[in-house]
Each structure stands twice: as C-alpha cells, then as structure tokens.
N, C-alpha and C positions, 0 to 999 in steps of 0.2 A: 623480592617484590615481583609480582606478576603484572602482565600487561592487560589484565581484565578490567572491567568497569566496576570493580569492587569499591564500595563506599569507604572502606577502611584502608585504602591505599596510603602509602607513605606520602605521596605527592598531595593528596587531598588533605591529609592531616597537616602538612607543612603550610599549605595555602590557608587553611583555617586559622592557624596559629601565627600567621605573618603579622608583624607590627607595621601598619601602613605608614606611620610617621618615620620609622627607622628605614623602611624601604625608600621613601621619598628622600630622606637625608642622604642615603648611600648613593642614590642616583644623581643628586645635585652636587656632591663633592667633586671638586676638580682634582682628579687623580691622573697622574701621568703614567698611564699603563704601558706606554711604548718604551719607557726607559727601563734599563735593567736595574735590578736591585743591587745595592752595595753588599758585597759578601765580606764576611769576616776573614781574617787570615787563615783560619782553620778550614773555612769553606772553599777557599780558592785552591783548586787543584788543577793540574794540567790534564788535558784529555789524553795525552800520549806520554808514556813513561820515556824520558829522555834516554835512558840506558838501553831501551829496546828499539830505538829508531834505527832504521837501516838506510835512510835517505841522506845521511850526512856525508 
C-alpha cells in the first residue's frame, strides 16, 4: 500500500465497505480492554527459563 492519494487504496476500499451498524455496535459494546485475557495452560509460559536464572 502506498501513501499516495490513489482512489483504489486499501483504506478507501475498507471505508466504503464498512458496515455502519456493525461499527456502531462495536463502539457501544462495554468491553473491558484494560483487563488481561485469560490464557490457556498451554499459552501460559514464563518469561525467564528457571534453569537459566543466575540471580538465585
């Protein structure tokens, strides 16, 4: 995608195809965006490998 004023830009296409009712619904939904998502056990990983730590 270029930054020119081309009428066939991806942004213009997306704006033309936007569903106004869906956009309004998404904006009105009470979503708690500050809360972290719950991760599955598989997704929960430590940031530091305990075996490699040198600060113990």
